[in-house]
C-alpha positions as CSV (number, residue, x, y, z in Angstrom):
1,M,33.9,-60.8,9.4
2,A,35.7,-61.8,12.6
3,K,33.7,-61.8,15.8
4,A,34.3,-58.7,17.9
5,K,36.3,-59.4,21.0
6,T,35.7,-57.9,24.5
7,L,38.4,-55.8,26.0
8,K,39.3,-58.6,28.3
9,E,39.7,-61.1,25.4
10,T,41.8,-58.6,23.5
11,L,44.1,-58.1,26.5
12,A,44.4,-61.8,27.1
13,I,46.0,-62.1,23.6
14,M,48.2,-59.1,24.0
15,I,49.6,-59.6,27.5
16,P,51.8,-62.7,26.9
17,K,53.6,-60.8,24.1
18,L,54.1,-57.7,26.3
19,R,55.4,-59.8,29.2
20,K,57.9,-61.5,26.9
21,E,59.1,-58.1,25.6
22,R,59.5,-56.8,29.1
23,V,61.6,-59.8,30.2
24,T,63.8,-59.6,27.1
25,L,64.5,-55.9,27.8
26,M,65.4,-56.6,31.4
27,K,67.7,-59.5,30.5
28,K,69.5,-57.8,27.6
29,Y,69.6,-54.2,28.6
30,G,68.8,-54.1,32.3
31,N,72.1,-52.3,33.1
32,Y,71.9,-49.8,30.3
33,K,71.8,-46.2,31.7
34,I,69.0,-44.0,30.4
35,S,69.3,-40.9,32.7
36,D,71.6,-38.9,34.9
37,V,70.4,-36.9,37.9
38,T,71.6,-33.5,38.9
39,V,71.4,-31.9,42.3
40,A,68.9,-29.4,40.9
41,Q,66.7,-32.3,39.7
42,A,66.8,-34.1,43.0
43,I,65.8,-30.9,44.9
44,G,63.4,-29.6,42.2
45,G,60.9,-32.4,42.0
46,M,62.8,-34.8,39.7
47,R,61.8,-32.8,36.7
48,G,63.2,-34.4,33.5
49,V,64.5,-37.5,35.2
50,K,63.8,-40.5,33.1
51,G,62.9,-43.0,35.8
52,M,59.7,-44.8,34.9
53,V,58.0,-46.4,31.9
54,C,54.6,-45.3,30.5
55,D,53.4,-46.7,27.2
56,T,50.0,-45.1,27.0
57,S,51.1,-41.7,25.9
58,V,54.1,-39.4,25.6
59,V,54.5,-35.6,25.4
60,E,57.0,-34.4,22.7
61,P,58.2,-30.8,23.2
62,D,57.7,-29.9,19.6
63,K,54.5,-32.0,18.9
64,G,52.4,-32.2,22.1
65,L,50.4,-35.2,23.3
66,I,50.8,-38.5,21.4
67,I,48.6,-41.3,22.5
68,R,49.9,-44.7,21.6
69,Q,52.0,-43.3,18.7
70,I,48.9,-41.4,17.3
71,H,49.1,-37.6,17.5
72,L,46.2,-36.0,19.3
73,D,45.2,-34.0,16.2
74,K,44.1,-37.3,14.6
75,L,41.9,-38.3,17.6
76,N,39.8,-35.2,18.1
77,N,36.8,-36.8,16.3
78,K,36.9,-39.9,18.5
79,I,34.8,-40.5,21.6
80,P,36.2,-41.4,25.1
81,E,35.3,-45.1,24.8
82,Q,37.5,-45.4,21.7
83,I,40.3,-43.5,23.5
84,F,40.1,-45.7,26.6
85,W,40.4,-48.8,24.4
86,L,43.3,-47.2,22.5
87,L,45.1,-46.4,25.8
88,I,44.9,-50.0,27.0
89,T,45.4,-51.9,23.8
90,G,47.4,-49.6,21.6
91,K,44.8,-49.8,18.8
92,L,41.5,-48.2,18.2
93,P,38.5,-50.5,18.5
94,T,36.6,-51.8,15.4
95,P,33.0,-50.7,15.2
96,G,32.0,-54.1,16.6
97,E,34.5,-53.9,19.5
98,L,33.3,-50.4,20.3
99,K,29.7,-51.4,20.4
100,L,30.5,-54.4,22.6
101,F,32.7,-52.4,24.9
102,Q,30.0,-49.7,25.4
103,K,27.4,-52.4,26.2
104,E,29.8,-54.0,28.7
105,L,30.7,-50.6,30.3
106,K,27.0,-50.0,30.9
107,K,26.8,-53.3,32.9
108,Y,29.3,-51.7,35.4
109,G,27.4,-48.5,35.6
110,K,25.4,-49.0,38.8
111,V,26.4,-46.6,41.6
112,P,25.5,-48.2,45.0
113,D,23.0,-46.3,47.1
114,Y,25.4,-46.0,50.0
115,V,27.6,-43.8,47.8
116,W,24.9,-41.2,47.4
117,K,24.2,-41.3,51.1
118,V,27.9,-40.6,51.8
119,L,27.9,-37.6,49.3
120,K,24.6,-36.2,50.6
121,A,25.9,-36.4,54.2
122,M,29.0,-34.3,53.5
123,P,29.1,-30.7,54.6
124,K,27.5,-28.2,52.2
125,T,30.9,-26.4,52.0
126,S,32.7,-29.6,50.8
127,H,34.8,-29.1,47.7
128,P,33.4,-31.0,44.7
129,M,36.8,-32.7,44.3
130,A,36.5,-34.0,47.8
131,M,33.1,-35.3,47.1
132,L,34.2,-37.1,43.9
133,D,37.1,-38.6,45.7
134,A,34.9,-39.7,48.6
135,G,32.5,-41.3,46.1
136,I,35.2,-43.3,44.4
137,L,36.8,-44.3,47.6
138,A,33.5,-45.4,49.1
139,M,33.0,-47.7,46.2
140,E,36.2,-49.6,47.2
141,N,33.7,-51.9,48.9
142,E,32.9,-53.2,45.4
143,S,36.5,-54.1,44.6
144,V,36.9,-57.5,42.8
145,F,40.7,-57.3,43.1
146,R,40.6,-57.0,46.9
147,K,38.3,-60.0,47.2
148,R,40.2,-62.2,44.8
149,Y,43.6,-61.3,46.3
150,A,42.3,-62.3,49.7
151,E,41.2,-65.6,48.2
152,G,44.8,-66.3,47.0
153,M,44.6,-65.2,43.3
154,N,47.6,-66.1,41.1
155,K,49.7,-63.1,40.4
156,M,49.5,-63.7,36.7
157,D,45.8,-63.0,37.0
158,Y,46.1,-59.6,38.8
159,W,45.4,-57.8,35.6
160,D,42.1,-59.6,35.1
161,A,40.7,-58.5,38.5
162,T,42.2,-55.0,38.1
163,L,40.5,-54.6,34.7
164,E,37.2,-55.5,36.3
165,D,37.7,-52.8,38.9
166,A,38.8,-50.4,36.3
167,M,35.6,-51.0,34.3
168,R,33.6,-50.3,37.4
169,V,35.4,-47.0,38.0
170,M,35.1,-46.1,34.4
171,G,31.5,-47.1,34.3
172,T,30.5,-45.0,37.3
173,I,32.8,-42.0,37.6
174,H,30.8,-39.8,35.2
175,T,27.6,-40.7,37.0
176,I,29.2,-39.8,40.4
177,A,30.6,-36.6,39.0
178,A,27.2,-35.6,37.6
179,G,25.6,-36.4,41.0
180,V,28.3,-34.3,42.8
181,Y,27.3,-31.4,40.5
182,R,23.6,-31.6,41.2
183,I,24.1,-32.2,45.0
184,K,26.7,-29.5,45.5
185,Y,25.0,-26.8,43.5
186,H,21.4,-27.6,44.5
187,K,20.3,-28.6,41.0
188,G,17.5,-30.9,42.0
189,K,17.1,-34.7,41.9
190,L,19.8,-36.9,40.5
191,I,19.4,-37.9,36.9
192,K,19.9,-41.6,36.3
193,P,22.2,-42.9,33.6
194,S,20.7,-44.1,30.3
195,S,21.7,-47.0,28.1
196,R,20.8,-45.0,25.0
197,H,23.7,-42.6,25.2
198,D,27.5,-42.8,24.9
199,W,29.7,-42.2,28.0
200,A,30.4,-38.5,27.5
201,G,26.9,-37.8,26.1
202,D,25.3,-39.4,29.1
203,F,27.5,-37.4,31.4
204,A,26.4,-34.2,29.8
205,R,22.8,-35.2,30.0
206,M,23.1,-36.2,33.7
207,L,24.4,-32.7,34.6
208,G,21.0,-31.3,33.6
209,L,22.4,-28.4,31.6
210,P,20.6,-27.2,28.4
211,P,21.7,-29.5,25.6
212,M,22.0,-26.7,23.1
213,Q,21.0,-28.9,20.1
214,G,23.5,-31.5,21.0
215,K,26.4,-29.1,21.3
216,L,26.9,-29.8,25.0
217,A,27.4,-33.5,24.3
218,K,29.9,-32.6,21.5
219,M,31.8,-30.4,23.9
220,M,31.9,-33.0,26.6
221,R,33.2,-35.7,24.2
222,L,36.0,-33.4,23.1
223,Y,36.9,-32.3,26.6
224,L,37.0,-35.8,28.0
225,T,39.1,-37.0,25.1
226,L,41.7,-34.1,25.3
227,H,42.4,-34.6,29.0
228,C,42.6,-38.4,29.0
229,D,46.3,-38.9,29.6
230,H,49.6,-37.0,29.8
231,E,52.5,-39.5,30.3
232,G,53.1,-41.2,33.6
233,G,55.1,-38.6,35.5
234,N,52.5,-35.9,36.2
235,V,51.3,-35.8,39.8
236,S,47.9,-37.6,39.4
237,A,49.2,-40.4,37.1
238,N,52.4,-40.8,39.2
239,T,50.5,-40.9,42.5
240,C,48.0,-43.4,41.1
241,H,51.0,-45.5,39.8
242,T,52.8,-45.4,43.1
243,V,49.7,-46.4,45.2
244,G,48.8,-49.1,42.7
245,S,52.3,-50.5,42.8
246,A,51.7,-51.5,46.4
247,L,48.8,-53.7,44.9
248,S,46.2,-51.3,46.2
249,D,43.1,-51.8,44.0
250,P,42.0,-49.2,41.4
251,F,39.5,-47.5,43.8
252,Y,42.3,-46.7,46.2
253,A,44.8,-45.8,43.5
254,V,42.5,-43.6,41.4
255,S,41.2,-41.9,44.6
256,A,44.9,-41.1,45.5
257,G,45.5,-39.8,42.0
258,L,42.4,-37.5,42.2
259,N,43.8,-36.0,45.5
260,G,46.9,-35.0,43.5
261,L,44.8,-33.6,40.7
262,A,43.0,-31.4,43.1
263,G,46.2,-29.4,43.9
264,P,46.4,-25.8,42.6
265,L,49.6,-26.6,40.7
266,H,48.0,-29.5,38.7
267,G,44.2,-29.4,38.1
268,L,43.2,-25.9,38.9
269,A,45.1,-24.0,36.2
270,N,42.1,-23.6,33.9
271,Q,40.3,-21.7,36.6
272,E,43.1,-19.1,36.8
273,C,43.1,-18.8,33.0
274,L,39.4,-18.2,32.8
275,K,39.5,-15.7,35.7
276,W,42.1,-13.6,33.8
277,V,39.9,-13.7,30.6
278,L,36.8,-12.6,32.6
279,E,38.8,-9.9,34.3
280,T,39.9,-8.7,30.9
281,I,36.4,-8.5,29.6
282,D,35.2,-6.8,32.7
283,K,38.0,-4.3,32.6
284,F,37.1,-3.2,29.0
285,G,33.4,-3.6,29.3
286,G,33.1,-6.3,26.7
287,V,35.3,-8.1,24.2
288,P,38.6,-6.1,24.1
289,T,40.6,-5.0,21.1
290,K,44.0,-6.5,20.4
291,K,45.6,-3.2,21.5
292,Q,43.7,-3.3,24.8
293,I,44.8,-7.0,25.4
294,E,48.4,-6.0,24.6
295,D,48.3,-3.2,27.1
296,Y,46.7,-5.3,29.8
297,A,49.2,-8.2,29.2
298,W,52.1,-5.7,29.7
299,E,50.3,-4.4,32.8
300,T,50.0,-7.9,34.2
301,L,53.7,-8.8,33.4
302,N,55.0,-5.5,34.8
303,S,53.2,-6.0,38.0
304,G,55.2,-9.2,38.5
305,K,52.4,-11.6,37.6
306,V,52.2,-14.2,34.9
307,I,49.6,-14.5,32.2
308,P,47.8,-17.8,33.1
309,G,47.7,-20.5,30.5
310,Y,50.8,-19.4,28.6
311,G,53.9,-21.6,28.9
312,H,54.2,-25.3,29.7
313,A,56.7,-27.4,31.6
314,V,57.4,-29.6,28.5
315,L,55.9,-28.2,25.4
316,R,57.6,-25.6,23.2
317,V,54.8,-25.2,20.7
318,T,51.1,-24.3,21.0
319,D,49.4,-27.2,22.9
320,P,47.4,-29.2,20.3
321,R,44.6,-29.5,23.0
322,F,44.3,-25.7,23.0
323,T,44.1,-25.7,19.2
324,A,41.4,-28.4,19.3
325,F,39.3,-26.2,21.7
326,L,39.9,-23.2,19.5
327,R,38.6,-25.0,16.4
328,F,35.6,-26.3,18.3
329,G,34.8,-22.8,19.5
330,K,35.1,-21.4,16.0
331,R,32.7,-24.1,14.7
332,E,30.1,-24.2,17.5
333,I,30.2,-20.9,19.5
334,P,31.9,-18.3,17.3
335,K,30.0,-15.3,18.7
336,D,30.5,-16.2,22.4
337,P,32.3,-13.2,24.0
338,I,34.6,-15.4,26.1
339,Y,35.6,-17.5,23.2
340,K,36.2,-14.4,21.1
341,T,38.4,-13.0,23.8
342,V,40.4,-16.2,24.2
343,R,41.0,-16.2,20.4
344,L,42.2,-12.6,20.5
345,V,44.4,-13.3,23.5
346,Y,46.0,-16.1,21.5
347,E,46.6,-13.8,18.6
348,T,48.2,-11.1,20.9
349,V,49.9,-12.5,24.0
350,P,52.6,-14.7,22.4
351,G,54.1,-11.6,20.8
352,V,54.0,-9.7,24.1
353,L,55.8,-12.6,25.9
354,K,58.4,-12.8,23.2
355,A,59.1,-9.1,23.6
356,H,59.1,-9.5,27.3
357,G,61.9,-12.1,26.9
358,K,61.5,-14.1,30.1
359,A,59.1,-16.8,28.9
360,K,60.7,-20.0,27.7
361,N,57.5,-20.9,25.9
362,P,55.2,-18.0,24.8
363,W,52.5,-20.4,23.5
364,P,49.3,-21.4,25.2
365,N,48.6,-24.7,26.9
366,V,45.2,-26.5,27.2
367,D,44.2,-24.5,30.2
368,A,44.2,-21.2,28.2
369,G,41.0,-22.4,26.4
370,S,39.3,-25.2,28.3
371,G,37.7,-23.2,31.0
372,S,36.3,-20.7,28.6
373,I,34.6,-23.5,26.6
374,L,33.1,-24.9,29.8
375,Y,31.8,-21.5,30.9
376,A,30.2,-20.9,27.6
377,F,28.1,-24.0,28.0
378,G,26.8,-23.0,31.4
379,L,29.3,-24.6,33.7
380,T,30.1,-21.4,35.6
381,Q,31.1,-23.0,38.9
382,F,35.0,-22.7,38.7
383,E,35.7,-25.2,41.5
384,Y,33.9,-28.0,39.5
385,Y,36.2,-27.8,36.6
386,T,38.8,-30.1,38.2
387,V,36.0,-32.7,38.5
388,L,35.6,-32.8,34.8
389,F,39.4,-33.0,34.4
390,S,39.3,-36.0,36.8
391,V,36.6,-37.9,34.9
392,S,38.8,-37.7,31.8
393,R,42.1,-38.4,33.5
394,A,40.8,-41.5,35.1
395,M,41.0,-43.1,31.7
396,G,44.8,-42.7,31.7
397,M,45.2,-43.7,35.3
398,L,43.1,-46.8,34.9
399,S,44.7,-48.0,31.7
400,Q,48.2,-47.5,33.1
401,Q,47.3,-49.5,36.2
402,V,45.8,-52.4,34.2
403,L,49.0,-52.6,32.1
404,N,51.3,-52.4,35.1
405,R,49.4,-55.3,36.7
406,A,49.7,-57.3,33.5
407,L,53.4,-56.7,33.3
408,G,54.1,-57.3,37.0
409,T,55.6,-53.8,37.5
410,P,57.2,-53.8,40.9
411,I,56.5,-51.5,43.8
412,T,57.8,-48.0,43.4
413,R,60.6,-47.3,45.8
414,P,63.1,-44.7,44.7
415,K,66.2,-44.1,46.9
416,S,66.2,-40.8,48.8
417,V,69.3,-39.1,50.0
418,S,69.9,-36.4,52.6
419,T,71.0,-32.8,52.0
420,A,74.2,-33.7,53.8
421,W,74.9,-36.5,51.3
422,L,74.3,-34.1,48.4
423,K,76.8,-31.6,49.9
424,S,79.4,-34.4,50.3
425,Q,79.0,-35.5,46.8
426,V,79.4,-32.0,45.4
427,R,82.6,-31.6,47.5
428,K,84.0,-34.9,46.1
429,N,83.2,-33.8,42.5
430,K,84.9,-30.5,43.0
């Protein structure tokens, strides 16, 4: 049996091949056009414009999230450490590689005392996302990349120092997030990380919630796996990529990405979905019937509002992440009233949206189910949900940054134009 390699050793073998492939593409096909841009796209947030490369994952409208050419449905039984390895290398780790990686990740798991002092000194009204962001940014003091760059590191080694910083962020973000939960919501003393648990299981333990015979850890493994990555163009990934392209280290870049994730149009959607489900239960005094859900859905739509969690910017099928949560709920918490309501909404609302006729996609996205699962396991603080999202999405942001450093991806600098220029171009085309 071959000796298991560390993540760094695995990348050291991969990277020369990836660099050669990138150079070949640039030389042979550098002038090949892959996208046209309309005025609507330029004004409307560049939606649909093909203008960057991301190899960690893609989102197919008729399939959903595909991580390194593996459909998400085939990864639901994996743990986040396996997913992080897959995102970076393109392959799942062998049992030996996984064990070695987990051991190595624990070595990077110490959160400096000054981080806790920063978090405890923040106002009691601070948003938990601001606290998580402050914790990661405070740890920039630990950056190996910054220190080695100042020493004159060879650009071919940028990925090495970036990987070390990425391991530090990955090794501590769940501990910081758990600390944020306990500090913000007055849950008592911080719970220290343990070397006996996997990454997600230890996160669940450090929150201090009832373990529910191991179900909490199972839920956390699934949640962190499902939210790990979503192409490179979403706000958090794109922001992290842009900041990192200036050779800002992973602490700066991930912190910037988290700021984007905190926005209501990106990371807060699951809160709105859960709020609508809870309002539905409250309105009908318990789990509603399908007829009651149908009537309430029409009432919501006719009042000019949307049904949160239904529809997606890219997908035109049921989000496989939602399906994974639905299966988990059926297996682990089938009698939970919120889960039962979410399932009934799924069985009812798409038909209403089709009849309504204005929804391009009547099917649920991940946010339609994720919040209800968290709530059922005792995480009832809505504003904390984006922190959980962040812990997961850091895997995608970090893996993309390591790969971009390895391939020498240049600084992001799209050309902007003025409204006057747009008008002149439209007149010329007429």
